[in-house]
TORKOL-4160 file (C-alpha; in steps of 0.2 Angstrom, whole numbers, padded with zeros to 4 digits, m for minus):
349
<pt num="1" X="0130" Y="0004" Z="0073"/>
<pt num="2" X="0145" Y="0011" Z="0065"/>
<pt num="3" X="0155" Y="m0003" Z="0057"/>
<pt num="4" X="0173" Y="0001" Z="0062"/>
<pt num="5" X="0180" Y="m0016" Z="0057"/>
<pt num="6" X="0182" Y="m0020" Z="0039"/>
<pt num="7" X="0167" Y="m0030" Z="0033"/>
<pt num="8" X="0163" Y="m0031" Z="0015"/>
<pt num="9" X="0150" Y="m0037" Z="0003"/>
<pt num="10" X="0160" Y="m0049" Z="m0008"/>
<pt num="11" X="0146" Y="m0054" Z="m0021"/>
<pt num="12" X="0127" Y="m0054" Z="m0024"/>
<pt num="13" X="0117" Y="m0065" Z="m0034"/>
<pt num="14" X="0099" Y="m0068" Z="m0039"/>
<pt num="15" X="0086" Y="m0080" Z="m0046"/>
<pt num="16" X="0072" Y="m0071" Z="m0056"/>
<pt num="17" X="0057" Y="m0081" Z="m0063"/>
<pt num="18" X="0047" Y="m0075" Z="m0077"/>
<pt num="19" X="0039" Y="m0058" Z="m0077"/>
<pt num="20" X="0020" Y="m0055" Z="m0078"/>
<pt num="21" X="0014" Y="m0039" Z="m0086"/>
<pt num="22" X="0002" Y="m0028" Z="m0076"/>
<pt num="23" X="m0006" Y="m0022" Z="m0092"/>
<pt num="24" X="m0010" Y="m0040" Z="m0097"/>
<pt num="25" X="m0018" Y="m0042" Z="m0080"/>
<pt num="26" X="m0029" Y="m0027" Z="m0083"/>
<pt num="27" X="m0033" Y="m0033" Z="m0100"/>
<pt num="28" X="m0039" Y="m0050" Z="m0093"/>
<pt num="29" X="m0049" Y="m0041" Z="m0079"/>
<pt num="30" X="m0037" Y="m0047" Z="m0065"/>
<pt num="31" X="m0031" Y="m0029" Z="m0060"/>
<pt num="32" X="m0039" Y="m0012" Z="m0060"/>
<pt num="33" X="m0034" Y="0000" Z="m0073"/>
<pt num="34" X="m0036" Y="0014" Z="m0060"/>
<pt num="35" X="m0024" Y="0005" Z="m0049"/>
<pt num="36" X="m0011" Y="0003" Z="m0063"/>
<pt num="37" X="m0012" Y="0022" Z="m0065"/>
<pt num="38" X="m0011" Y="0026" Z="m0047"/>
<pt num="39" X="0002" Y="0014" Z="m0041"/>
<pt num="40" X="0013" Y="0014" Z="m0057"/>
<pt num="41" X="0018" Y="m0004" Z="m0055"/>
<pt num="42" X="0021" Y="m0012" Z="m0072"/>
<pt num="43" X="0025" Y="m0030" Z="m0068"/>
<pt num="44" X="0029" Y="m0044" Z="m0055"/>
<pt num="45" X="0039" Y="m0060" Z="m0055"/>
<pt num="46" X="0029" Y="m0076" Z="m0055"/>
<pt num="47" X="0038" Y="m0093" Z="m0050"/>
<pt num="48" X="0025" Y="m0105" Z="m0055"/>
<pt num="49" X="0030" Y="m0122" Z="m0049"/>
<pt num="50" X="0048" Y="m0117" Z="m0044"/>
<pt num="51" X="0051" Y="m0119" Z="m0025"/>
<pt num="52" X="0059" Y="m0106" Z="m0014"/>
<pt num="53" X="0072" Y="m0119" Z="m0010"/>
<pt num="54" X="0077" Y="m0119" Z="m0029"/>
<pt num="55" X="0077" Y="m0100" Z="m0030"/>
<pt num="56" X="0088" Y="m0098" Z="m0015"/>
<pt num="57" X="0100" Y="m0112" Z="m0020"/>
<pt num="58" X="0102" Y="m0105" Z="m0038"/>
<pt num="59" X="0105" Y="m0087" Z="m0031"/>
<pt num="60" X="0118" Y="m0094" Z="m0018"/>
<pt num="61" X="0127" Y="m0104" Z="m0032"/>
<pt num="62" X="0129" Y="m0087" Z="m0042"/>
<pt num="63" X="0135" Y="m0078" Z="m0027"/>
<pt num="64" X="0148" Y="m0091" Z="m0022"/>
<pt num="65" X="0154" Y="m0092" Z="m0040"/>
<pt num="66" X="0156" Y="m0073" Z="m0041"/>
<pt num="67" X="0165" Y="m0073" Z="m0024"/>
<pt num="68" X="0177" Y="m0087" Z="m0029"/>
<pt num="69" X="0171" Y="m0098" Z="m0014"/>
<pt num="70" X="0166" Y="m0115" Z="m0011"/>
<pt num="71" X="0152" Y="m0120" Z="0001"/>
<pt num="72" X="0165" Y="m0129" Z="0012"/>
<pt num="73" X="0174" Y="m0112" Z="0015"/>
<pt num="74" X="0158" Y="m0104" Z="0023"/>
<pt num="75" X="0157" Y="m0101" Z="0042"/>
<pt num="76" X="0139" Y="m0097" Z="0042"/>
<pt num="77" X="0123" Y="m0097" Z="0031"/>
<pt num="78" X="0108" Y="m0087" Z="0036"/>
<pt num="79" X="0092" Y="m0088" Z="0026"/>
<pt num="80" X="0077" Y="m0076" Z="0027"/>
<pt num="81" X="0059" Y="m0078" Z="0021"/>
<pt num="82" X="0043" Y="m0070" Z="0024"/>
<pt num="83" X="0032" Y="m0086" Z="0024"/>
<pt num="84" X="0035" Y="m0104" Z="0028"/>
<pt num="85" X="0046" Y="m0110" Z="0013"/>
<pt num="86" X="0043" Y="m0128" Z="0013"/>
<pt num="87" X="0038" Y="m0143" Z="0025"/>
<pt num="88" X="0035" Y="m0138" Z="0043"/>
<pt num="89" X="0050" Y="m0142" Z="0054"/>
<pt num="90" X="0062" Y="m0142" Z="0039"/>
<pt num="91" X="0079" Y="m0133" Z="0037"/>
<pt num="92" X="0080" Y="m0124" Z="0020"/>
<pt num="93" X="0097" Y="m0117" Z="0024"/>
<pt num="94" X="0103" Y="m0135" Z="0028"/>
<pt num="95" X="0096" Y="m0140" Z="0011"/>
<pt num="96" X="0104" Y="m0126" Z="0002"/>
<pt num="97" X="0121" Y="m0130" Z="0010"/>
<pt num="98" X="0120" Y="m0148" Z="0005"/>
<pt num="99" X="0115" Y="m0143" Z="m0013"/>
<pt num="100" X="0129" Y="m0132" Z="m0014"/>
<pt num="101" X="0142" Y="m0145" Z="m0010"/>
<pt num="102" X="0141" Y="m0147" Z="0009"/>
<pt num="103" X="0153" Y="m0140" Z="0022"/>
<pt num="104" X="0152" Y="m0137" Z="0041"/>
<pt num="105" X="0144" Y="m0120" Z="0041"/>
<pt num="106" X="0132" Y="m0116" Z="0055"/>
<pt num="107" X="0114" Y="m0112" Z="0048"/>
<pt num="108" X="0101" Y="m0100" Z="0054"/>
<pt num="109" X="0084" Y="m0096" Z="0048"/>
<pt num="110" X="0076" Y="m0079" Z="0050"/>
<pt num="111" X="0057" Y="m0076" Z="0049"/>
<pt num="112" X="0058" Y="m0057" Z="0053"/>
<pt num="113" X="0048" Y="m0052" Z="0037"/>
<pt num="114" X="0052" Y="m0042" Z="0022"/>
<pt num="115" X="0068" Y="m0034" Z="0029"/>
<pt num="116" X="0075" Y="m0051" Z="0033"/>
<pt num="117" X="0090" Y="m0050" Z="0022"/>
<pt num="118" X="0095" Y="m0033" Z="0030"/>
<pt num="119" X="0092" Y="m0041" Z="0047"/>
<pt num="120" X="0103" Y="m0055" Z="0041"/>
<pt num="121" X="0117" Y="m0043" Z="0036"/>
<pt num="122" X="0116" Y="m0035" Z="0054"/>
<pt num="123" X="0118" Y="m0053" Z="0062"/>
<pt num="124" X="0132" Y="m0057" Z="0050"/>
<pt num="125" X="0142" Y="m0041" Z="0054"/>
<pt num="126" X="0141" Y="m0047" Z="0072"/>
<pt num="127" X="0148" Y="m0064" Z="0067"/>
<pt num="128" X="0162" Y="m0057" Z="0056"/>
<pt num="129" X="0168" Y="m0044" Z="0069"/>
<pt num="130" X="0164" Y="m0053" Z="0086"/>
<pt num="131" X="0170" Y="m0067" Z="0096"/>
<pt num="132" X="0165" Y="m0080" Z="0083"/>
<pt num="133" X="0179" Y="m0074" Z="0071"/>
<pt num="134" X="0170" Y="m0079" Z="0055"/>
<pt num="135" X="0178" Y="m0074" Z="0039"/>
<pt num="136" X="0164" Y="m0078" Z="0026"/>
<pt num="137" X="0145" Y="m0078" Z="0028"/>
<pt num="138" X="0132" Y="m0083" Z="0015"/>
<pt num="139" X="0115" Y="m0074" Z="0016"/>
<pt num="140" X="0101" Y="m0081" Z="0006"/>
<pt num="141" X="0082" Y="m0076" Z="0004"/>
<pt num="142" X="0068" Y="m0083" Z="m0006"/>
<pt num="143" X="0049" Y="m0080" Z="m0006"/>
<pt num="144" X="0036" Y="m0088" Z="m0017"/>
<pt num="145" X="0020" Y="m0078" Z="m0013"/>
<pt num="146" X="0008" Y="m0088" Z="m0023"/>
<pt num="147" X="0002" Y="m0100" Z="m0009"/>
<pt num="148" X="0000" Y="m0085" Z="0003"/>
<pt num="149" X="m0006" Y="m0069" Z="m0006"/>
<pt num="150" X="m0017" Y="m0064" Z="m0020"/>
<pt num="151" X="m0006" Y="m0060" Z="m0035"/>
<pt num="152" X="m0016" Y="m0045" Z="m0041"/>
<pt num="153" X="m0024" Y="m0036" Z="m0027"/>
<pt num="154" X="m0029" Y="m0018" Z="m0027"/>
<pt num="155" X="m0015" Y="m0013" Z="m0015"/>
<pt num="156" X="0001" Y="m0003" Z="m0014"/>
<pt num="157" X="0012" Y="m0017" Z="m0020"/>
<pt num="158" X="0011" Y="m0033" Z="m0031"/>
<pt num="159" X="0018" Y="m0049" Z="m0023"/>
<pt num="160" X="0033" Y="m0055" Z="m0033"/>
<pt num="161" X="0043" Y="m0071" Z="m0032"/>
<pt num="162" X="0062" Y="m0072" Z="m0032"/>
<pt num="163" X="0078" Y="m0078" Z="m0023"/>
<pt num="164" X="0093" Y="m0068" Z="m0019"/>
<pt num="165" X="0110" Y="m0071" Z="m0010"/>
<pt num="166" X="0125" Y="m0061" Z="m0004"/>
<pt num="167" X="0142" Y="m0066" Z="0002"/>
<pt num="168" X="0149" Y="m0055" Z="0016"/>
<pt num="169" X="0167" Y="m0057" Z="0022"/>
<pt num="170" X="0182" Y="m0049" Z="0030"/>
<pt num="171" X="0194" Y="m0051" Z="0015"/>
<pt num="172" X="0188" Y="m0038" Z="0003"/>
<pt num="173" X="0174" Y="m0036" Z="m0008"/>
<pt num="174" X="0165" Y="m0023" Z="m0020"/>
<pt num="175" X="0157" Y="m0014" Z="m0006"/>
<pt num="176" X="0161" Y="m0010" Z="0012"/>
<pt num="177" X="0147" Y="m0010" Z="0025"/>
<pt num="178" X="0149" Y="0007" Z="0034"/>
<pt num="179" X="0134" Y="0006" Z="0046"/>
<pt num="180" X="0119" Y="m0004" Z="0051"/>
<pt num="181" X="0104" Y="0001" Z="0062"/>
<pt num="182" X="0088" Y="m0007" Z="0066"/>
<pt num="183" X="0073" Y="m0003" Z="0077"/>
<pt num="184" X="0054" Y="m0007" Z="0080"/>
<pt num="185" X="0037" Y="0002" Z="0082"/>
<pt num="186" X="0028" Y="m0011" Z="0093"/>
<pt num="187" X="0012" Y="0000" Z="0092"/>
<pt num="188" X="0010" Y="m0007" Z="0074"/>
<pt num="189" X="0013" Y="m0025" Z="0078"/>
<pt num="190" X="m0005" Y="m0029" Z="0075"/>
<pt num="191" X="m0004" Y="m0024" Z="0057"/>
<pt num="192" X="0002" Y="m0041" Z="0052"/>
<pt num="193" X="m0009" Y="m0051" Z="0065"/>
<pt num="194" X="m0026" Y="m0043" Z="0063"/>
<pt num="195" X="m0039" Y="m0050" Z="0075"/>
<pt num="196" X="m0033" Y="m0068" Z="0072"/>
<pt num="197" X="m0030" Y="m0079" Z="0087"/>
<pt num="198" X="m0013" Y="m0082" Z="0093"/>
<pt num="199" X="m0016" Y="m0101" Z="0097"/>
<pt num="200" X="m0020" Y="m0112" Z="0089"/>
<pt num="201" X="m0015" Y="m0103" Z="0073"/>
<pt num="202" X="m0027" Y="m0102" Z="0059"/>
<pt num="203" X="m0026" Y="m0115" Z="0045"/>
<pt num="204" X="m0014" Y="m0111" Z="0031"/>
<pt num="205" X="m0021" Y="m0102" Z="0016"/>
<pt num="206" X="m0022" Y="m0085" Z="0008"/>
<pt num="207" X="m0017" Y="m0071" Z="0020"/>
<pt num="208" X="m0029" Y="m0056" Z="0019"/>
<pt num="209" X="m0016" Y="m0042" Z="0024"/>
<pt num="210" X="m0028" Y="m0028" Z="0020"/>
<pt num="211" X="m0040" Y="m0035" Z="0033"/>
<pt num="212" X="m0026" Y="m0037" Z="0046"/>
<pt num="213" X="m0021" Y="m0019" Z="0043"/>
<pt num="214" X="m0039" Y="m0013" Z="0045"/>
<pt num="215" X="m0038" Y="m0020" Z="0063"/>
<pt num="216" X="m0025" Y="m0006" Z="0067"/>
<pt num="217" X="m0033" Y="0008" Z="0057"/>
<pt num="218" X="m0049" Y="0006" Z="0066"/>
<pt num="219" X="m0040" Y="0013" Z="0081"/>
<pt num="220" X="m0028" Y="0025" Z="0073"/>
<pt num="221" X="m0028" Y="0035" Z="0057"/>
<pt num="222" X="m0019" Y="0027" Z="0042"/>
<pt num="223" X="m0009" Y="0042" Z="0040"/>
<pt num="224" X="m0003" Y="0041" Z="0059"/>
<pt num="225" X="0003" Y="0023" Z="0055"/>
<pt num="226" X="0012" Y="0029" Z="0040"/>
<pt num="227" X="0020" Y="0043" Z="0049"/>
<pt num="228" X="0025" Y="0031" Z="0063"/>
<pt num="229" X="0034" Y="0020" Z="0051"/>
<pt num="230" X="0042" Y="0034" Z="0042"/>
<pt num="231" X="0048" Y="0042" Z="0058"/>
<pt num="232" X="0058" Y="0026" Z="0063"/>
<pt num="233" X="0064" Y="0024" Z="0045"/>
<pt num="234" X="0070" Y="0042" Z="0045"/>
<pt num="235" X="0079" Y="0040" Z="0062"/>
<pt num="236" X="0088" Y="0025" Z="0057"/>
<pt num="237" X="0093" Y="0032" Z="0040"/>
<pt num="238" X="0100" Y="0048" Z="0047"/>
<pt num="239" X="0109" Y="0038" Z="0061"/>
<pt num="240" X="0117" Y="0027" Z="0048"/>
<pt num="241" X="0122" Y="0041" Z="0036"/>
<pt num="242" X="0130" Y="0050" Z="0051"/>
<pt num="243" X="0139" Y="0034" Z="0057"/>
<pt num="244" X="0145" Y="0031" Z="0039"/>
<pt num="245" X="0154" Y="0048" Z="0040"/>
<pt num="246" X="0144" Y="0056" Z="0026"/>
<pt num="247" X="0130" Y="0068" Z="0023"/>
<pt num="248" X="0113" Y="0064" Z="0016"/>
<pt num="249" X="0118" Y="0072" Z="m0001"/>
<pt num="250" X="0132" Y="0060" Z="m0002"/>
<pt num="251" X="0119" Y="0045" Z="m0004"/>
<pt num="252" X="0120" Y="0040" Z="m0022"/>
<pt num="253" X="0106" Y="0027" Z="m0022"/>
<pt num="254" X="0092" Y="0022" Z="m0010"/>
<pt num="255" X="0085" Y="0005" Z="m0011"/>
<pt num="256" X="0068" Y="0003" Z="m0003"/>
<pt num="257" X="0054" Y="m0010" Z="m0005"/>
<pt num="258" X="0047" Y="m0012" Z="m0022"/>
<pt num="259" X="0030" Y="m0003" Z="m0019"/>
<pt num="260" X="0019" Y="0010" Z="m0027"/>
<pt num="261" X="0029" Y="0026" Z="m0032"/>
<pt num="262" X="0020" Y="0037" Z="m0020"/>
<pt num="263" X="0025" Y="0026" Z="m0005"/>
<pt num="264" X="0043" Y="0025" Z="m0010"/>
<pt num="265" X="0043" Y="0044" Z="m0013"/>
<pt num="266" X="0035" Y="0048" Z="0004"/>
<pt num="267" X="0049" Y="0038" Z="0013"/>
<pt num="268" X="0063" Y="0046" Z="0003"/>
<pt num="269" X="0056" Y="0063" Z="0006"/>
<pt num="270" X="0056" Y="0061" Z="0025"/>
<pt num="271" X="0075" Y="0058" Z="0023"/>
<pt num="272" X="0077" Y="0072" Z="0011"/>
<pt num="273" X="0082" Y="0062" Z="m0004"/>
<pt num="274" X="0074" Y="0064" Z="m0022"/>
<pt num="275" X="0064" Y="0050" Z="m0030"/>
<pt num="276" X="0078" Y="0050" Z="m0044"/>
<pt num="277" X="0090" Y="0042" Z="m0032"/>
<pt num="278" X="0079" Y="0027" Z="m0029"/>
<pt num="279" X="0079" Y="0010" Z="m0037"/>
<pt num="280" X="0060" Y="0012" Z="m0041"/>
<pt num="281" X="0061" Y="0012" Z="m0060"/>
<pt num="282" X="0068" Y="m0005" Z="m0059"/>
<pt num="283" X="0057" Y="m0011" Z="m0044"/>
<pt num="284" X="0041" Y="m0006" Z="m0052"/>
<pt num="285" X="0044" Y="m0020" Z="m0065"/>
<pt num="286" X="0047" Y="m0035" Z="m0054"/>
<pt num="287" X="0035" Y="m0033" Z="m0039"/>
<pt num="288" X="0038" Y="m0034" Z="m0020"/>
<pt num="289" X="0050" Y="m0049" Z="m0019"/>
<pt num="290" X="0048" Y="m0051" Z="0000"/>
<pt num="291" X="0066" Y="m0052" Z="0008"/>
<pt num="292" X="0074" Y="m0050" Z="m0009"/>
<pt num="293" X="0070" Y="m0032" Z="m0014"/>
<pt num="294" X="0086" Y="m0025" Z="m0008"/>
<pt num="295" X="0099" Y="m0038" Z="m0015"/>
<pt num="296" X="0090" Y="m0040" Z="m0032"/>
<pt num="297" X="0090" Y="m0021" Z="m0034"/>
<pt num="298" X="0108" Y="m0019" Z="m0029"/>
<pt num="299" X="0113" Y="m0032" Z="m0041"/>
<pt num="300" X="0103" Y="m0023" Z="m0055"/>
<pt num="301" X="0112" Y="m0007" Z="m0051"/>
<pt num="302" X="0129" Y="m0015" Z="m0052"/>
<pt num="303" X="0126" Y="m0024" Z="m0068"/>
<pt num="304" X="0117" Y="m0009" Z="m0076"/>
<pt num="305" X="0132" Y="0002" Z="m0073"/>
<pt num="306" X="0122" Y="0014" Z="m0061"/>
<pt num="307" X="0136" Y="0013" Z="m0048"/>
<pt num="308" X="0154" Y="0019" Z="m0048"/>
<pt num="309" X="0168" Y="0017" Z="m0035"/>
<pt num="310" X="0165" Y="0030" Z="m0021"/>
<pt num="311" X="0146" Y="0030" Z="m0022"/>
<pt num="312" X="0136" Y="0027" Z="m0006"/>
<pt num="313" X="0121" Y="0016" Z="m0007"/>
<pt num="314" X="0108" Y="0015" Z="0007"/>
<pt num="315" X="0097" Y="m0001" Z="0009"/>
<pt num="316" X="0081" Y="0001" Z="0019"/>
<pt num="317" X="0068" Y="m0011" Z="0023"/>
<pt num="318" X="0053" Y="m0014" Z="0035"/>
<pt num="319" X="0044" Y="m0029" Z="0042"/>
<pt num="320" X="0030" Y="m0035" Z="0053"/>
<pt num="321" X="0033" Y="m0029" Z="0071"/>
<pt num="322" X="0035" Y="m0015" Z="0065"/>
<pt num="323" X="0053" Y="m0018" Z="0062"/>
<pt num="324" X="0065" Y="m0007" Z="0051"/>
<pt num="325" X="0083" Y="m0009" Z="0046"/>
<pt num="326" X="0095" Y="0003" Z="0037"/>
<pt num="327" X="0112" Y="m0001" Z="0029"/>
<pt num="328" X="0124" Y="0010" Z="0021"/>
<pt num="329" X="0137" Y="0003" Z="0009"/>
<pt num="330" X="0152" Y="0011" Z="0001"/>
<pt num="331" X="0155" Y="0005" Z="m0017"/>
<pt num="332" X="0174" Y="0001" Z="m0019"/>
<pt num="333" X="0173" Y="m0007" Z="m0036"/>
<pt num="334" X="0161" Y="m0012" Z="m0049"/>
<pt num="335" X="0163" Y="m0031" Z="m0053"/>
<pt num="336" X="0164" Y="m0037" Z="m0071"/>
<pt num="337" X="0151" Y="m0051" Z="m0069"/>
<pt num="338" X="0143" Y="m0058" Z="m0084"/>
<pt num="339" X="0126" Y="m0051" Z="m0087"/>
<pt num="340" X="0112" Y="m0063" Z="m0082"/>
<pt num="341" X="0100" Y="m0070" Z="m0095"/>
<pt num="342" X="0085" Y="m0058" Z="m0098"/>
<pt num="343" X="0070" Y="m0062" Z="m0088"/>
<pt num="344" X="0057" Y="m0071" Z="m0099"/>
<pt num="345" X="0039" Y="m0065" Z="m0100"/>
<pt num="346" X="0025" Y="m0075" Z="m0090"/>
<pt num="347" X="0008" Y="m0079" Z="m0096"/>
<pt num="348" X="m0005" Y="m0069" Z="m0086"/>
<pt num="349" X="m0020" Y="m0079" Z="m0081"/>
């Protein structure tokens, strides 16, 4: 979808809890040294007793302050998370709006998986360009993986906790949204379901994603599943690049999920982009942050001086389904936001 109207990212914000060192986890026997060498992941963020609601609200407050907006000026608030963020039947975006000061914005909660923030961007573009006539939309995301996933599995990512937020609008911003595209590979839907019954759902507890994935690889090679994912990602990336009116070589930075280096490199290679243009050197230090990978990395690139006006940034993400979203941004300005406080170290154990 080529974005012909002027739709902008006005601000981005995050909440990053303490960082746990992978090497410390190896020293304590929680993580395999061979996996550290193979995956190249050096740390992950651990929220402890901090709730997703707190992380989302803190990130949103930063994003609103940077955008110069109050909550009463918002037309819509869209929240994304991978897992249930609090009590059943409860509205986290409604809570966030109240905590930010109130207002009459409509609230929506997405549970589309790890590409949720990008799906929210696609939805918000429709609100900002369509019949609703919105002018300001706040996107939030937050995930606390502790109740759901083992922190130190031998896998291609380390679960991390964080909150993030973006303000999109029609009245200018530091980046213009040039294209958004999404699609799904239904053949891979079972990867995040496994052989579990659809109803009644299994009791809450730790989710064994490796067992769920194995239910698919019993019927197709793991390599085939990876190539199906990569093919869709490549198709959407190439379409988004073309709709943005640029060439692949014009992409300055690509933000994918914070996963093992060889996974990120594989996906980038299918598009024809080198690993050096990825955000992996940062992502490997914070873990896979659920729906927040892309927003947190974008904020880091801005604050770290890695982007300049005229750059194009591609944000890509994938979710259960198997759903994929790609977004191309054109950087118009580098905001002079104060640098956030350094992320403290967490005690591993």
